[in-house]
N, CA and C atoms of all chains as a GROMACS GRO file, in nm:
protein
  606
    1MET      N    1   2.265  -0.242  -0.267
    1MET     CA    2   2.151  -0.310  -0.204
    1MET      C    3   2.141  -0.452  -0.256
    2ARG      N    4   2.125  -0.545  -0.168
    2ARG     CA    5   2.100  -0.685  -0.202
    2ARG      C    6   1.977  -0.690  -0.292
    3SER      N    7   1.982  -0.776  -0.394
    3SER     CA    8   1.864  -0.781  -0.479
    3SER      C    9   1.773  -0.895  -0.436
    4VAL      N   10   1.652  -0.860  -0.402
    4VAL     CA   11   1.553  -0.960  -0.363
    4VAL      C   12   1.438  -0.949  -0.461
    5GLY      N   13   1.368  -1.058  -0.480
    5GLY     CA   14   1.261  -1.061  -0.579
    5GLY      C   15   1.138  -0.984  -0.535
    6THR      N   16   1.037  -0.990  -0.618
    6THR     CA   17   0.911  -0.921  -0.592
    6THR      C   18   0.816  -1.013  -0.517
    7LEU      N   19   0.760  -0.963  -0.410
    7LEU     CA   20   0.664  -1.039  -0.331
    7LEU      C   21   0.526  -1.030  -0.397
    8THR      N   22   0.458  -1.143  -0.408
    8THR     CA   23   0.327  -1.145  -0.473
    8THR      C   24   0.223  -1.211  -0.381
    9ARG      N   25   0.100  -1.214  -0.429
    9ARG     CA   26  -0.007  -1.283  -0.356
    9ARG      C   27   0.033  -1.426  -0.320
   10ALA      N   28   0.094  -1.496  -0.417
   10ALA     CA   29   0.130  -1.636  -0.397
   10ALA      C   30   0.229  -1.651  -0.282
   11ASP      N   31   0.325  -1.557  -0.271
   11ASP     CA   32   0.424  -1.562  -0.162
   11ASP      C   33   0.357  -1.538  -0.028
   12LEU      N   34   0.262  -1.446  -0.025
   12LEU     CA   35   0.192  -1.418   0.100
   12LEU      C   36   0.111  -1.540   0.143
   13ALA      N   37   0.044  -1.603   0.046
   13ALA     CA   38  -0.035  -1.722   0.074
   13ALA      C   39   0.054  -1.835   0.125
   14GLU      N   40   0.171  -1.849   0.065
   14GLU     CA   41   0.268  -1.951   0.103
   14GLU      C   42   0.310  -1.935   0.251
   15LYS      N   43   0.335  -1.810   0.292
   15LYS     CA   44   0.372  -1.782   0.431
   15LYS      C   45   0.260  -1.820   0.526
   16ILE      N   46   0.136  -1.786   0.487
   16ILE     CA   47   0.020  -1.816   0.571
   16ILE      C   48   0.003  -1.967   0.582
   17ASN      N   49   0.019  -2.034   0.468
   17ASN     CA   50   0.010  -2.180   0.465
   17ASN      C   51   0.111  -2.242   0.562
   18ARG      N   52   0.234  -2.191   0.560
   18ARG     CA   53   0.340  -2.247   0.645
   18ARG      C   54   0.323  -2.213   0.792
   19LYS      N   55   0.286  -2.086   0.819
   19LYS     CA   56   0.284  -2.041   0.958
   19LYS      C   57   0.154  -2.069   1.031
   20VAL      N   58   0.040  -2.067   0.957
   20VAL     CA   59  -0.089  -2.087   1.023
   20VAL      C   60  -0.144  -2.228   0.996
   21GLY      N   61  -0.098  -2.286   0.887
   21GLY     CA   62  -0.141  -2.422   0.856
   21GLY      C   63  -0.269  -2.430   0.773
   22PHE      N   64  -0.315  -2.316   0.720
   22PHE     CA   65  -0.429  -2.321   0.629
   22PHE      C   66  -0.381  -2.382   0.497
   23SER      N   67  -0.474  -2.443   0.424
   23SER     CA   68  -0.438  -2.500   0.294
   23SER      C   69  -0.395  -2.387   0.201
   24ARG      N   70  -0.328  -2.423   0.092
   24ARG     CA   71  -0.283  -2.321  -0.003
   24ARG      C   72  -0.398  -2.240  -0.059
   25SER      N   73  -0.506  -2.309  -0.096
   25SER     CA   74  -0.618  -2.237  -0.157
   25SER      C   75  -0.687  -2.148  -0.054
   26GLU      N   76  -0.696  -2.202   0.069
   26GLU     CA   77  -0.758  -2.123   0.177
   26GLU      C   78  -0.673  -1.999   0.207
   27SER      N   79  -0.541  -2.018   0.207
   27SER     CA   80  -0.448  -1.908   0.234
   27SER      C   81  -0.460  -1.800   0.127
   28LEU      N   82  -0.469  -1.845   0.002
   28LEU     CA   83  -0.482  -1.750  -0.109
   28LEU      C   84  -0.615  -1.675  -0.099
   29ALA      N   85  -0.719  -1.747  -0.057
   29ALA     CA   86  -0.851  -1.684  -0.041
   29ALA      C   87  -0.846  -1.578   0.068
   30MET      N   88  -0.769  -1.602   0.174
   30MET     CA   89  -0.757  -1.503   0.282
   30MET      C   90  -0.684  -1.378   0.233
   31VAL      N   91  -0.577  -1.398   0.155
   31VAL     CA   92  -0.503  -1.284   0.098
   31VAL      C   93  -0.598  -1.200   0.014
   32GLU      N   94  -0.676  -1.269  -0.070
   32GLU     CA   95  -0.771  -1.200  -0.158
   32GLU      C   96  -0.876  -1.126  -0.076
   33ALA      N   97  -0.922  -1.189   0.032
   33ALA     CA   98  -1.026  -1.128   0.117
   33ALA      C   99  -0.974  -1.001   0.183
   34ILE      N  100  -0.850  -1.003   0.229
   34ILE     CA  101  -0.792  -0.883   0.293
   34ILE      C  102  -0.790  -0.770   0.190
   35LEU      N  103  -0.740  -0.799   0.070
   35LEU     CA  104  -0.732  -0.697  -0.035
   35LEU      C  105  -0.871  -0.647  -0.074
   36ASP      N  106  -0.967  -0.740  -0.085
   36ASP     CA  107  -1.104  -0.703  -0.121
   36ASP      C  108  -1.166  -0.609  -0.020
   37HIS      N  109  -1.146  -0.638   0.108
   37HIS     CA  110  -1.203  -0.551   0.212
   37HIS      C  111  -1.142  -0.412   0.210
   38MET      N  112  -1.010  -0.407   0.190
   38MET     CA  113  -0.946  -0.275   0.186
   38MET      C  114  -0.994  -0.199   0.063
   39CYS      N  115  -1.001  -0.269  -0.050
   39CYS     CA  116  -1.046  -0.207  -0.175
   39CYS      C  117  -1.192  -0.160  -0.163
   40GLY      N  118  -1.273  -0.242  -0.098
   40GLY     CA  119  -1.415  -0.210  -0.080
   40GLY      C  120  -1.433  -0.084   0.004
   41ALA      N  121  -1.355  -0.072   0.111
   41ALA     CA  122  -1.364   0.046   0.197
   41ALA      C  123  -1.323   0.170   0.118
   42LEU      N  124  -1.214   0.160   0.042
   42LEU     CA  125  -1.166   0.273  -0.038
   42LEU      C  126  -1.268   0.311  -0.145
   43ALA      N  127  -1.333   0.211  -0.204
   43ALA     CA  128  -1.435   0.237  -0.306
   43ALA      C  129  -1.552   0.316  -0.248
   44LYS      N  130  -1.581   0.293  -0.119
   44LYS     CA  131  -1.689   0.367  -0.052
   44LYS      C  132  -1.645   0.505  -0.008
   45GLY      N  133  -1.515   0.533  -0.025
   45GLY     CA  134  -1.463   0.663   0.016
   45GLY      C  135  -1.406   0.664   0.157
   46ASP      N  136  -1.392   0.545   0.214
   46ASP     CA  137  -1.336   0.530   0.349
   46ASP      C  138  -1.184   0.516   0.342
   47ASN      N  139  -1.112   0.587   0.425
   47ASN     CA  140  -0.968   0.563   0.435
   47ASN      C  141  -0.945   0.431   0.509
   48VAL      N  142  -0.830   0.370   0.488
   48VAL     CA  143  -0.797   0.245   0.556
   48VAL      C  144  -0.672   0.267   0.640
   49LYS      N  145  -0.685   0.238   0.770
   49LYS     CA  146  -0.572   0.262   0.860
   49LYS      C  147  -0.533   0.134   0.930
   50ILE      N  148  -0.412   0.089   0.905
   50ILE     CA  149  -0.361  -0.034   0.965
   50ILE      C  150  -0.250   0.005   1.063
   51SER      N  151  -0.277  -0.007   1.191
   51SER     CA  152  -0.179   0.037   1.289
   51SER      C  153  -0.051  -0.043   1.276
   52GLY      N  154   0.062   0.024   1.286
   52GLY     CA  155   0.191  -0.041   1.273
   52GLY      C  156   0.239  -0.053   1.130
   53PHE      N  157   0.148  -0.029   1.033
   53PHE     CA  158   0.183  -0.042   0.892
   53PHE      C  159   0.172   0.093   0.821
   54GLY      N  160   0.050   0.146   0.817
   54GLY     CA  161   0.030   0.276   0.753
   54GLY      C  162  -0.115   0.299   0.718
   55SER      N  163  -0.142   0.413   0.654
   55SER     CA  164  -0.278   0.449   0.615
   55SER      C  165  -0.287   0.468   0.464
   56PHE      N  166  -0.400   0.421   0.410
   56PHE     CA  167  -0.432   0.448   0.271
   56PHE      C  168  -0.532   0.562   0.272
   57VAL      N  169  -0.490   0.676   0.219
   57VAL     CA  170  -0.568   0.798   0.232
   57VAL      C  171  -0.616   0.846   0.095
   58LEU      N  172  -0.747   0.871   0.085
   58LEU     CA  173  -0.805   0.922  -0.040
   58LEU      C  174  -0.797   1.074  -0.039
   59ARG      N  175  -0.764   1.132  -0.155
   59ARG     CA  176  -0.760   1.277  -0.166
   59ARG      C  177  -0.836   1.318  -0.290
   60ASP      N  178  -0.921   1.420  -0.277
   60ASP     CA  179  -0.996   1.469  -0.392
   60ASP      C  180  -0.922   1.587  -0.453
   61LYS      N  181  -0.893   1.573  -0.582
   61LYS     CA  182  -0.818   1.678  -0.653
   61LYS      C  183  -0.914   1.755  -0.742
   62ASN      N  184  -0.900   1.886  -0.744
   62ASN     CA  185  -0.981   1.970  -0.832
   62ASN      C  186  -0.932   1.962  -0.976
   63GLU      N  187  -1.016   2.015  -1.066
   63GLU     CA  188  -0.974   2.023  -1.204
   63GLU      C  189  -0.858   2.122  -1.217
   64ARG      N  190  -0.763   2.093  -1.302
   64ARG     CA  191  -0.653   2.186  -1.328
   64ARG      C  192  -0.612   2.174  -1.474
   65ILE      N  193  -0.536   2.272  -1.518
   65ILE     CA  194  -0.492   2.270  -1.657
   65ILE      C  195  -0.359   2.197  -1.666
   66GLY      N  196  -0.357   2.096  -1.750
   66GLY     CA  197  -0.233   2.024  -1.773
   66GLY      C  198  -0.186   2.048  -1.914
   67ARG      N  199  -0.076   1.988  -1.949
   67ARG     CA  200  -0.021   2.008  -2.082
   67ARG      C  201   0.029   1.873  -2.132
   68ASN      N  202  -0.001   1.842  -2.255
   68ASN     CA  203   0.057   1.722  -2.313
   68ASN      C  204   0.206   1.748  -2.332
   69PRO      N  205   0.290   1.675  -2.262
   69PRO     CA  206   0.433   1.706  -2.266
   69PRO      C  207   0.495   1.688  -2.404
   70LYS      N  208   0.431   1.608  -2.489
   70LYS     CA  209   0.486   1.582  -2.622
   70LYS      C  210   0.449   1.695  -2.719
   71THR      N  211   0.322   1.737  -2.713
   71THR     CA  212   0.275   1.835  -2.810
   71THR      C  213   0.267   1.976  -2.753
   72GLY      N  214   0.268   1.987  -2.620
   72GLY     CA  215   0.256   2.120  -2.559
   72GLY      C  216   0.113   2.171  -2.557
   73VAL      N  217   0.018   2.090  -2.602
   73VAL     CA  218  -0.122   2.132  -2.606
   73VAL      C  219  -0.180   2.130  -2.465
   74GLU      N  220  -0.248   2.239  -2.428
   74GLU     CA  221  -0.310   2.245  -2.295
   74GLU      C  222  -0.436   2.161  -2.293
   75VAL      N  223  -0.452   2.080  -2.191
   75VAL     CA  224  -0.573   1.999  -2.177
   75VAL      C  225  -0.619   2.007  -2.031
   76PRO      N  226  -0.750   2.011  -2.009
   76PRO     CA  227  -0.796   2.012  -1.871
   76PRO      C  228  -0.776   1.875  -1.808
   77ILE      N  229  -0.728   1.871  -1.684
   77ILE     CA  230  -0.719   1.746  -1.609
   77ILE      C  231  -0.843   1.742  -1.522
   78THR      N  232  -0.926   1.642  -1.546
   78THR     CA  233  -1.055   1.635  -1.478
   78THR      C  234  -1.038   1.616  -1.328
   79PRO      N  235  -1.135   1.662  -1.248
   79PRO     CA  236  -1.126   1.639  -1.103
   79PRO      C  237  -1.123   1.490  -1.077
   80ARG      N  238  -1.046   1.447  -0.983
   80ARG     CA  239  -1.036   1.304  -0.959
   80ARG      C  240  -1.001   1.277  -0.813
   81ARG      N  241  -1.020   1.152  -0.777
   81ARG     CA  242  -0.983   1.106  -0.643
   81ARG      C  243  -0.857   1.023  -0.655
   82VAL      N  244  -0.758   1.053  -0.575
   82VAL     CA  245  -0.634   0.976  -0.580
   82VAL      C  246  -0.610   0.907  -0.446
   83LEU      N  247  -0.536   0.800  -0.452
   83LEU     CA  248  -0.505   0.722  -0.331
   83LEU      C  249  -0.358   0.738  -0.297
   84THR      N  250  -0.330   0.780  -0.176
   84THR     CA  251  -0.191   0.787  -0.133
   84THR      C  252  -0.172   0.697  -0.012
   85PHE      N  253  -0.049   0.652   0.006
   85PHE     CA  254  -0.017   0.568   0.120
   85PHE      C  255   0.075   0.645   0.212
   86ARG      N  256   0.036   0.653   0.338
   86ARG     CA  257   0.122   0.717   0.439
   86ARG      C  258   0.174   0.608   0.530
   87ALA      N  259   0.301   0.578   0.520
   87ALA     CA  260   0.360   0.472   0.602
   87ALA      C  261   0.364   0.515   0.747
   88SER      N  262   0.347   0.418   0.836
   88SER     CA  263   0.357   0.447   0.980
   88SER      C  264   0.504   0.471   1.014
   89GLN      N  265   0.525   0.535   1.128
   89GLN     CA  266   0.662   0.560   1.177
   89GLN      C  267   0.739   0.428   1.187
   90LEU      N  268   0.668   0.324   1.231
   90LEU     CA  269   0.729   0.192   1.250
   90LEU      C  270   0.780   0.135   1.117
   91LEU      N  271   0.698   0.144   1.012
   91LEU     CA  272   0.736   0.093   0.880
   91LEU      C  273   0.853   0.175   0.825
   92LYS      N  274   0.846   0.307   0.840
   92LYS     CA  275   0.955   0.392   0.792
   92LYS      C  276   1.086   0.354   0.861
   93GLN      N  277   1.078   0.330   0.991
   93GLN     CA  278   1.198   0.295   1.067
   93GLN      C  279   1.254   0.160   1.022
   94ARG      N  280   1.165   0.064   0.999
   94ARG     CA  281   1.211  -0.069   0.955
   94ARG      C  282   1.285  -0.059   0.823
   95ILE      N  283   1.236   0.029   0.733
   95ILE     CA  284   1.299   0.043   0.601
   95ILE      C  285   1.433   0.116   0.613
   96VAL      N  286   1.440   0.213   0.702
   96VAL     CA  287   1.567   0.283   0.725
   96VAL      C  288   1.669   0.185   0.783
   97ASP      N  289   1.624   0.102   0.877
   97ASP     CA  290   1.714   0.006   0.941
   97ASP      C  291   1.757  -0.107   0.848
   98GLY      N  292   1.673  -0.135   0.748
   98GLY     CA  293   1.704  -0.240   0.650
   98GLY      C  294   1.668  -0.379   0.701
   99GLY      N  295   1.678  -0.478   0.609
   99GLY     CA  296   1.638  -0.615   0.643
   99GLY      C  297   1.732  -0.674   0.745
  100MET      N  298  -1.180   0.255   0.757
  100MET     CA  299  -1.168   0.121   0.812
  100MET      C  300  -1.035   0.109   0.885
  101ILE      N  301  -1.037   0.054   1.002
  101ILE     CA  302  -0.914   0.031   1.076
  101ILE      C  303  -0.890  -0.121   1.088
  102ARG      N  304  -0.772  -0.154   1.139
  102ARG     CA  305  -0.731  -0.294   1.145
  102ARG      C  306  -0.835  -0.383   1.214
  103SER      N  307  -0.890  -0.336   1.327
  103SER     CA  308  -0.986  -0.419   1.401
  103SER      C  309  -1.114  -0.442   1.320
  104GLU      N  310  -1.153  -0.345   1.238
  104GLU     CA  311  -1.272  -0.362   1.154
  104GLU      C  312  -1.245  -0.463   1.042
  105LEU      N  313  -1.123  -0.464   0.994
  105LEU     CA  314  -1.083  -0.564   0.894
  105LEU      C  315  -1.091  -0.704   0.956
  106LEU      N  316  -1.042  -0.718   1.079
  106LEU     CA  317  -1.047  -0.847   1.148
  106LEU      C  318  -1.192  -0.893   1.167
  107GLN      N  319  -1.278  -0.799   1.206
  107GLN     CA  320  -1.420  -0.832   1.226
  107GLN      C  321  -1.485  -0.879   1.097
  108ALA      N  322  -1.456  -0.807   0.988
  108ALA     CA  323  -1.516  -0.843   0.858
  108ALA      C  324  -1.471  -0.984   0.817
  109LEU      N  325  -1.344  -1.013   0.836
  109LEU     CA  326  -1.293  -1.146   0.799
  109LEU      C  327  -1.354  -1.253   0.889
  110ALA      N  328  -1.374  -1.221   1.015
  110ALA     CA  329  -1.434  -1.317   1.109
  110ALA      C  330  -1.578  -1.348   1.071
  111ARG      N  331  -1.652  -1.245   1.028
  111ARG     CA  332  -1.791  -1.265   0.987
  111ARG      C  333  -1.800  -1.359   0.866
  112GLU      N  334  -1.707  -1.343   0.772
  112GLU     CA  335  -1.709  -1.425   0.651
  112GLU      C  336  -1.660  -1.566   0.675
  113ASN      N  337  -1.581  -1.584   0.782
  113ASN     CA  338  -1.520  -1.715   0.808
  113ASN      C  339  -1.553  -1.764   0.948
  114PRO      N  340  -1.680  -1.797   0.972
  114PRO     CA  341  -1.722  -1.835   1.107
  114PRO      C  342  -1.650  -1.961   1.157
  115ASP      N  343  -1.593  -2.037   1.062
  115ASP     CA  344  -1.522  -2.160   1.100
  115ASP      C  345  -1.381  -2.134   1.152
  116LEU      N  346  -1.330  -2.011   1.135
  116LEU     CA  347  -1.195  -1.980   1.179
  116LEU      C  348  -1.196  -1.913   1.316
  117ARG      N  349  -1.090  -1.942   1.395
  117ARG     CA  350  -1.078  -1.878   1.526
  117ARG      C  351  -1.026  -1.736   1.509
  118ALA      N  352  -1.063  -1.649   1.604
  118ALA     CA  353  -1.022  -1.509   1.598
  118ALA      C  354  -0.870  -1.495   1.597
  119ASP      N  355  -0.802  -1.580   1.675
  119ASP     CA  356  -0.656  -1.568   1.681
  119ASP      C  357  -0.590  -1.612   1.551
  120GLU      N  358  -0.655  -1.703   1.476
  120GLU     CA  359  -0.601  -1.744   1.346
  120GLU      C  360  -0.614  -1.629   1.245
  121ILE      N  361  -0.730  -1.563   1.249
  121ILE     CA  362  -0.752  -1.451   1.157
  121ILE      C  363  -0.652  -1.339   1.186
  122GLU      N  364  -0.631  -1.315   1.314
  122GLU     CA  365  -0.537  -1.211   1.354
  122GLU      C  366  -0.395  -1.245   1.306
  123GLN      N  367  -0.360  -1.372   1.318
  123GLN     CA  368  -0.229  -1.418   1.273
  123GLN      C  369  -0.212  -1.397   1.122
  124VAL      N  370  -0.318  -1.430   1.047
  124VAL     CA  371  -0.314  -1.414   0.901
  124VAL      C  372  -0.292  -1.267   0.863
  125VAL      N  373  -0.367  -1.178   0.928
  125VAL     CA  374  -0.356  -1.035   0.897
  125VAL      C  375  -0.217  -0.982   0.937
  126ASP      N  376  -0.167  -1.028   1.050
  126ASP     CA  377  -0.033  -0.987   1.093
  126ASP      C  378   0.074  -1.032   0.993
  127ILE      N  379   0.063  -1.157   0.947
  127ILE     CA  380   0.160  -1.209   0.850
  127ILE      C  381   0.153  -1.127   0.722
  128PHE      N  382   0.032  -1.100   0.677
  128PHE     CA  383   0.011  -1.024   0.553
  128PHE      C  384   0.090  -0.893   0.555
  129PHE      N  385   0.068  -0.810   0.658
  129PHE     CA  386   0.134  -0.679   0.661
  129PHE      C  387   0.283  -0.691   0.699
  130ASP      N  388   0.314  -0.788   0.783
  130ASP     CA  389   0.454  -0.803   0.825
  130ASP      C  390   0.543  -0.849   0.709
  131GLU      N  391   0.488  -0.937   0.625
  131GLU     CA  392   0.567  -0.985   0.510
  131GLU      C  393   0.593  -0.872   0.410
  132ILE      N  394   0.493  -0.787   0.392
  132ILE     CA  395   0.512  -0.672   0.301
  132ILE      C  396   0.621  -0.582   0.358
  133ALA      N  397   0.614  -0.551   0.488
  133ALA     CA  398   0.712  -0.464   0.553
  133ALA      C  399   0.851  -0.525   0.544
  134THR      N  400   0.861  -0.657   0.569
  134THR     CA  401   0.990  -0.724   0.566
  134THR      C  402   1.054  -0.715   0.428
  135ARG      N  403   0.973  -0.741   0.325
  135ARG     CA  404   1.029  -0.738   0.190
  135ARG      C  405   1.078  -0.596   0.154
  136LEU      N  406   1.003  -0.494   0.197
  136LEU     CA  407   1.047  -0.356   0.170
  136LEU      C  408   1.175  -0.325   0.247
  137ALA      N  409   1.185  -0.373   0.371
  137ALA     CA  410   1.305  -0.351   0.452
  137ALA      C  411   1.426  -0.417   0.388
  138GLU      N  412   1.404  -0.531   0.319
  138GLU     CA  413   1.513  -0.602   0.252
  138GLU      C  414   1.553  -0.536   0.121
  139GLY      N  415   1.477  -0.433   0.081
  139GLY     CA  416   1.508  -0.362  -0.042
  139GLY      C  417   1.430  -0.412  -0.162
  140GLY      N  418   1.335  -0.502  -0.140
  140GLY     CA  419   1.257  -0.558  -0.250
  140GLY      C  420   1.129  -0.480  -0.275
  141ARG      N  421   1.047  -0.532  -0.366
  141ARG     CA  422   0.917  -0.470  -0.390
  141ARG      C  423   0.804  -0.572  -0.375
  142VAL      N  424   0.684  -0.520  -0.366
  142VAL     CA  425   0.567  -0.604  -0.344
  142VAL      C  426   0.464  -0.565  -0.449
  143GLU      N  427   0.420  -0.663  -0.529
  143GLU     CA  428   0.325  -0.633  -0.635
  143GLU      C  429   0.197  -0.709  -0.612
  144LEU      N  430   0.089  -0.636  -0.589
  144LEU     CA  431  -0.041  -0.698  -0.570
  144LEU      C  432  -0.131  -0.649  -0.682
  145ARG      N  433  -0.133  -0.722  -0.793
  145ARG     CA  434  -0.204  -0.682  -0.914
  145ARG      C  435  -0.346  -0.638  -0.883
  146GLY      N  436  -0.384  -0.525  -0.940
  146GLY     CA  437  -0.518  -0.473  -0.920
  146GLY      C  438  -0.524  -0.380  -0.801
  147PHE      N  439  -0.451  -0.414  -0.695
  147PHE     CA  440  -0.450  -0.332  -0.574
  147PHE      C  441  -0.343  -0.224  -0.586
  148GLY      N  442  -0.221  -0.265  -0.605
  148GLY     CA  443  -0.112  -0.169  -0.618
  148GLY      C  444   0.021  -0.232  -0.589
  149ALA      N  445   0.126  -0.152  -0.594
  149ALA     CA  446   0.261  -0.203  -0.572
  149ALA      C  447   0.333  -0.118  -0.468
  150PHE      N  448   0.402  -0.185  -0.378
  150PHE     CA  449   0.484  -0.117  -0.277
  150PHE      C  450   0.630  -0.128  -0.319
  151SER      N  451   0.703  -0.018  -0.303
  151SER     CA  452   0.846  -0.020  -0.330
  151SER      C  453   0.910   0.083  -0.238
  152THR      N  454   1.041   0.099  -0.251
  152THR     CA  455   1.106   0.203  -0.171
  152THR      C  456   1.180   0.298  -0.264
  153ARG      N  457   1.197   0.420  -0.219
  153ARG     CA  458   1.268   0.521  -0.298
  153ARG      C  459   1.376   0.583  -0.213
  154GLU      N  460   1.485   0.622  -0.282
  154GLU     CA  461   1.596   0.687  -0.212
  154GLU      C  462   1.565   0.834  -0.191
  155ARG      N  463   1.596   0.883  -0.073
  155ARG     CA  464   1.587   1.028  -0.048
  155ARG      C  465   1.728   1.076  -0.018
  156ALA      N  466   1.772   1.180  -0.089
  156ALA     CA  467   1.905   1.234  -0.068
  156ALA      C  468   1.913   1.303   0.069
  157ALA      N  469   2.032   1.316   0.122
  157ALA     CA  470   2.052   1.390   0.247
  157ALA      C  471   2.014   1.536   0.224
  158ARG      N  472   1.965   1.601   0.325
  158ARG     CA  473   1.927   1.743   0.309
  158ARG      C  474   1.949   1.816   0.441
  159GLU      N  475   1.952   1.947   0.428
  159GLU     CA  476   1.963   2.031   0.547
  159GLU      C  477   1.824   2.049   0.606
  160GLY      N  478   1.811   2.018   0.734
  160GLY     CA  479   1.683   2.042   0.799
  160GLY      C  480   1.704   2.135   0.915
  161ARG      N  481   1.593   2.169   0.982
  161ARG     CA  482   1.604   2.255   1.098
  161ARG      C  483   1.528   2.194   1.214
  162ASN      N  484   1.584   2.204   1.330
  162ASN     CA  485   1.508   2.167   1.449
  162ASN      C  486   1.403   2.276   1.469
  163PRO      N  487   1.275   2.242   1.457
  163PRO     CA  488   1.172   2.347   1.461
  163PRO      C  489   1.168   2.419   1.596
  164ARG      N  490   1.215   2.355   1.699
  164ARG     CA  491   1.209   2.420   1.831
  164ARG      C  492   1.324   2.518   1.851
  165THR      N  493   1.446   2.476   1.815
  165THR     CA  494   1.562   2.560   1.842
  165THR      C  495   1.608   2.638   1.720
  166GLY      N  496   1.564   2.596   1.598
  166GLY     CA  497   1.608   2.664   1.477
  166GLY      C  498   1.747   2.622   1.434
  167ALA      N  499   1.809   2.530   1.507
  167ALA     CA  500   1.943   2.484   1.472
  167ALA      C  501   1.940   2.403   1.342
  168THR      N  502   2.038   2.424   1.257
  168THR     CA  503   2.047   2.350   1.132
  168THR      C  504   2.105   2.211   1.160
  169VAL      N  505   2.038   2.111   1.106
  169VAL     CA  506   2.088   1.974   1.121
  169VAL      C  507   2.088   1.907   0.984
  170THR      N  508   2.176   1.813   0.963
  170THR     CA  509   2.177   1.739   0.836
  170THR      C  510   2.088   1.616   0.852
  171VAL      N  511   1.986   1.610   0.767
  171VAL     CA  512   1.901   1.491   0.765
  171VAL      C  513   1.969   1.392   0.672
  172PRO      N  514   2.007   1.273   0.719
  172PRO     CA  515   2.082   1.180   0.634
  172PRO      C  516   1.999   1.124   0.519
  173ALA      N  517   2.067   1.077   0.415
  173ALA     CA  518   2.000   1.008   0.304
  173ALA      C  519   1.930   0.886   0.361
  174LYS      N  520   1.815   0.853   0.306
  174LYS     CA  521   1.744   0.735   0.356
  174LYS      C  522   1.652   0.678   0.250
  175ARG      N  523   1.603   0.558   0.277
  175ARG     CA  524   1.503   0.496   0.190
  175ARG      C  525   1.366   0.513   0.253
  176VAL      N  526   1.267   0.547   0.169
  176VAL     CA  527   1.131   0.566   0.220
  176VAL      C  528   1.035   0.476   0.143
  177PRO      N  529   0.928   0.431   0.210
  177PRO     CA  530   0.830   0.347   0.140
  177PRO      C  531   0.749   0.428   0.039
  178TYR      N  532   0.708   0.359  -0.068
  178TYR     CA  533   0.627   0.423  -0.172
  178TYR      C  534   0.521   0.324  -0.218
  179PHE      N  535   0.399   0.375  -0.242
  179PHE     CA  536   0.290   0.290  -0.290
  179PHE      C  537   0.232   0.350  -0.417
  180LYS      N  538   0.217   0.265  -0.520
  180LYS     CA  539   0.153   0.310  -0.643
  180LYS      C  540   0.026   0.229  -0.662
  181PRO      N  541  -0.090   0.296  -0.658
  181PRO     CA  542  -0.216   0.222  -0.675
  181PRO      C  543  -0.221   0.155  -0.811
  182GLY      N  544  -0.280   0.037  -0.818
  182GLY     CA  545  -0.295  -0.036  -0.943
  182GLY      C  546  -0.405   0.024  -1.029
  183LYS      N  547  -0.409  -0.021  -1.152
  183LYS     CA  548  -0.505   0.030  -1.250
  183LYS      C  549  -0.649   0.007  -1.203
  184GLU      N  550  -0.677  -0.116  -1.157
  184GLU     CA  551  -0.813  -0.146  -1.111
  184GLU      C  552  -0.850  -0.063  -0.989
  185MET      N  553  -0.755  -0.044  -0.899
  185MET     CA  554  -0.780   0.038  -0.782
  185MET      C  555  -0.816   0.181  -0.823
  186ARG      N  556  -0.741   0.236  -0.917
  186ARG     CA  557  -0.770   0.373  -0.962
  186ARG      C  558  -0.910   0.380  -1.022
  187ALA      N  559  -0.951   0.276  -1.092
  187ALA     CA  560  -1.084   0.275  -1.153
  187ALA      C  561  -1.192   0.266  -1.046
  188VAL      N  562  -1.165   0.187  -0.944
  188VAL     CA  563  -1.264   0.164  -0.838
  188VAL      C  564  -1.288   0.292  -0.755
  189ILE      N  565  -1.181   0.369  -0.731
  189ILE     CA  566  -1.200   0.490  -0.650
  189ILE      C  567  -1.249   0.608  -0.735
  190ASN      N  568  -1.246   0.592  -0.868
  190ASN     CA  569  -1.295   0.696  -0.960
  190ASN      C  570  -1.402   0.639  -1.052
  191PRO      N  571  -1.515   0.594  -0.998
  191PRO     CA  572  -1.613   0.532  -1.086
  191PRO      C  573  -1.661   0.633  -1.191
  192GLY      N  574  -1.677   0.584  -1.313
  192GLY     CA  575  -1.729   0.672  -1.418
  192GLY      C  576  -1.622   0.747  -1.493
  193ALA      N  577  -1.500   0.753  -1.437
  193ALA     CA  578  -1.394   0.824  -1.506
  193ALA      C  579  -1.335   0.736  -1.614
  194LYS      N  580  -1.293   0.799  -1.723
  194LYS     CA  581  -1.229   0.723  -1.830
  194LYS      C  582  -1.085   0.694  -1.789
  195PRO      N  583  -1.038   0.572  -1.809
  195PRO     CA  584  -0.898   0.546  -1.775
  195PRO      C  585  -0.807   0.630  -1.862
  196ALA      N  586  -0.697   0.677  -1.805
  196ALA     CA  587  -0.603   0.760  -1.880
  196ALA      C  588  -0.547   0.684  -1.998
  197ALA      N  589  -0.536   0.752  -2.111
  197ALA     CA  590  -0.485   0.687  -2.232
  197ALA      C  591  -0.334   0.677  -2.227
  198GLY      N  592  -0.282   0.572  -2.290
  198GLY     CA  593  -0.138   0.559  -2.305
  198GLY      C  594  -0.063   0.522  -2.180
  199LYS      N  595  -0.134   0.482  -2.076
  199LYS     CA  596  -0.066   0.442  -1.953
  199LYS      C  597  -0.028   0.295  -1.959
  200ARG      N  598   0.084   0.265  -1.898
  200ARG     CA  599   0.129   0.127  -1.891
  200ARG      C  600   0.025   0.043  -1.816
  201ALA      N  601  -0.004  -0.073  -1.867
  201ALA     CA  602  -0.100  -0.160  -1.799
  201ALA      C  603  -0.033  -0.220  -1.676
  202ASP      N  604  -0.102  -0.219  -1.564
  202ASP     CA  605  -0.048  -0.289  -1.446
  202ASP      C  606  -0.166  -0.346  -1.371
   0.00000   0.00000   0.00000
């Protein structure tokens, strides 16, 4: 596989700056706003569904008994909410097809 | 929340921006993430989470309708790991797990 770097907020802002013409700071603020809205919805317990990309789905897990793998001591794993990402068929296909 | 609700929320906060500009920004955001994953790279959005891809080995599958055995080829699949802050936000009041790598 070709090695490509890690995409960050700054790279996303840079693309927005180039393609839409917003200033760098404005572009970065938009990136932050998108993430804030998605995070805010998830914090309220709302799933986030972006058509063509995928869904961020919250799942509530019950308490279960876990084990410290180092010591073997049994410890209860508290009930918790976890976030999973379900990629859309389109995104899965793009990744199978490659860049 | 769905994509159109995200667009509406951004429009409310940015009355100076046109709807088509906001739509373009949101499209670029998700398209750039998808493109980088398709190229074999990863995407790190501190606090939110990180997107990467994982290899899946080839396996024997079955056509559920006919029962015929088919080989499902090896492939790469998208993977998302929620960031530390995200995990805290969706689990208010929970103690962060000890000994976990900071991200």
